[in-house]
C-alpha positions as CSV (number, residue, x, y, z in Angstrom):
1,M,50.9,115.8,96.1
2,F,51.9,112.2,95.3
3,S,53.7,111.4,92.0
4,R,52.3,109.0,89.5
5,E,54.7,106.3,90.5
6,V,53.6,106.4,94.2
7,R,49.9,106.3,93.1
8,R,50.7,103.3,90.9
9,R,52.5,101.4,93.7
10,A,49.7,102.2,96.1
11,A,47.1,100.9,93.6
12,D,49.1,97.7,93.4
13,S,49.4,97.2,97.0
14,T,46.8,95.6,99.3
15,S,45.8,99.0,100.7
16,K,43.1,100.8,98.8
17,L,43.5,104.4,98.3
18,I,40.5,106.9,98.1
19,H,40.6,110.4,97.0
20,S,39.3,113.0,99.5
21,S,39.7,116.7,98.8
22,S,43.0,117.3,97.1
23,T,45.0,114.6,99.0
24,L,45.1,110.9,98.8
25,R,44.5,109.0,102.1
26,P,44.9,105.4,102.7
27,R,41.8,103.5,103.6
28,L,42.0,100.4,105.8
29,L,40.6,97.2,104.4
30,T,39.4,94.2,106.2
31,I,40.9,91.2,104.5
32,S,38.7,88.2,104.5
33,R,40.2,85.1,106.1
34,P,38.6,81.7,106.5
35,S,36.8,81.5,109.8
36,L,38.5,79.6,112.6
37,C,36.6,76.8,114.2
38,I,37.2,74.1,116.7
39,R,36.6,70.7,115.3
40,S,37.0,67.1,116.4
41,H,40.4,65.6,115.7
42,S,38.8,62.3,114.4
43,N,37.1,61.8,111.1
44,M,33.6,61.1,112.3
45,S,30.4,60.9,110.2
46,D,27.3,62.8,111.4
47,S,25.9,59.6,112.8
48,Q,28.6,59.2,115.3
49,P,28.4,61.0,118.6
50,K,30.6,64.1,119.0
51,K,33.7,63.7,120.9
52,Y,35.5,66.2,123.2
53,T,39.0,66.3,124.7
54,F,39.6,66.0,128.4
55,L,42.8,66.3,130.4
56,L,43.5,64.0,133.2
57,Y,45.9,65.2,136.1
58,A,46.5,62.2,138.3
59,P,49.1,62.8,141.1
60,D,50.4,59.7,142.9
61,Y,50.0,59.0,146.5
62,T,53.0,60.4,148.5
63,D,53.5,57.6,150.9
64,S,56.9,55.7,151.0
65,E,55.6,52.8,149.0
66,A,53.8,54.8,146.2
67,L,56.7,54.6,143.7
68,N,57.1,50.8,144.3
69,R,53.3,50.3,143.6
70,R,53.7,52.3,140.5
71,L,56.6,50.3,139.2
72,A,54.9,47.0,140.0
73,V,52.0,47.7,137.7
74,R,53.6,50.0,135.1
75,P,54.1,47.4,132.4
76,K,50.3,46.6,132.5
77,H,49.5,50.3,132.5
78,L,51.7,51.0,129.5
79,E,50.3,48.2,127.6
80,N,46.7,49.4,128.2
81,A,47.8,53.0,127.4
82,K,49.1,51.8,124.0
83,V,45.8,50.1,123.2
84,M,43.9,53.2,124.1
85,F,46.2,55.4,122.0
86,N,45.9,53.1,119.0
87,G,42.1,53.1,119.4
88,G,42.0,56.9,119.5
89,V,40.7,57.0,123.0
90,S,43.9,58.4,124.6
91,R,45.5,61.1,122.5
92,I,48.7,61.7,124.5
93,G,50.0,61.0,128.0
94,G,53.0,60.4,130.2
95,A,54.4,60.5,133.7
96,L,54.8,63.6,135.7
97,V,58.2,63.9,137.4
98,S,59.3,65.9,140.4
99,P,60.8,69.3,139.7
100,D,64.1,68.4,141.4
101,S,64.6,65.3,139.2
102,Y,63.4,66.1,135.7
103,D,67.0,66.9,134.5
104,T,68.6,63.9,136.1
105,P,69.1,60.3,134.9
106,N,66.9,59.0,137.7
107,R,63.7,61.0,137.3
108,K,61.2,60.4,140.1
109,M,57.7,59.8,138.8
110,V,55.0,61.6,140.9
111,G,51.9,61.3,138.8
112,S,50.4,61.0,135.3
113,M,48.9,63.3,132.7
114,M,46.7,62.1,129.9
115,V,44.5,63.6,127.3
116,F,41.4,61.6,126.3
117,E,38.9,61.9,123.5
118,A,35.4,60.8,124.6
119,E,31.7,61.8,124.3
120,N,31.6,63.1,127.9
121,I,33.5,63.5,131.2
122,E,31.7,60.3,132.7
123,A,33.1,58.2,129.9
124,V,36.6,59.3,130.8
125,R,36.0,58.8,134.5
126,K,35.0,55.2,133.8
127,I,38.2,54.6,131.8
128,V,40.3,56.1,134.5
129,E,38.6,54.1,137.3
130,Q,39.5,50.9,135.3
131,D,43.2,51.8,135.0
132,V,45.6,49.7,137.0
133,Y,47.2,52.9,138.4
134,Y,43.7,53.8,139.9
135,T,42.8,50.3,141.1
136,G,46.4,49.5,142.3
137,G,46.6,52.4,144.7
138,V,49.1,54.5,142.6
139,W,47.0,57.5,141.8
140,D,45.7,59.6,144.7
141,K,41.9,59.4,144.1
142,E,41.2,62.5,146.2
143,R,43.5,64.8,144.1
144,L,42.7,63.3,140.7
145,V,41.3,65.9,138.2
146,I,39.5,65.4,134.9
147,I,38.7,68.6,133.1
148,P,37.5,69.5,129.5
149,W,40.4,70.8,127.4
150,V,40.8,72.4,124.0
151,S,44.2,72.1,122.4
152,A,45.8,75.0,120.7
153,H,47.6,72.7,118.3
154,P,46.7,69.4,116.6
155,L,47.2,66.3,118.8
156,P,49.1,63.2,117.6
157,T,47.0,60.8,115.7
158,P,47.2,57.1,116.3
159,P,49.0,54.9,113.8
160,P,46.8,53.3,111.1
161,T,45.3,49.9,111.9
162,D,46.2,46.9,109.6
163,E,42.9,47.4,107.8
164,Q,43.8,51.1,107.1
165,K,47.3,50.4,105.8
166,P,47.7,50.4,102.0
167,K,48.0,46.9,100.5
168,L,51.2,46.5,98.5
């Protein structure tokens, strides 16, 4: 038999006790939690089309001149990537490096990874096909992959535009 103090503590806890026969037994409770849902990362009104996230895996060609082609057009690619990030089209991205060079000062770039937010996979395909790495023979078009992707954590948001910044 439980003492009054034990019963009082049990009543104060999140477990609910019920009396059955001459003994007290704990009863398991389901605690209500807000439902989890996947939602778009951007603040869109109902009139705007729904956007989804897509992952781009874009390995480079492996011929001896591939790295030189990449380096020749890299400034233009990075400039375009910044515009797409600031516009909310590209959410995150970067170079893939070879496993034997990631921890060295001279990392060898072997491809790219990017996450896009778009209405559909075809919109992403059009963006990718206009990229200078695609048109300049850097990315291996036969091995390129675009796949829908759901992030387990929030993605970085673009910085505010001049119009969105508070006026001082």
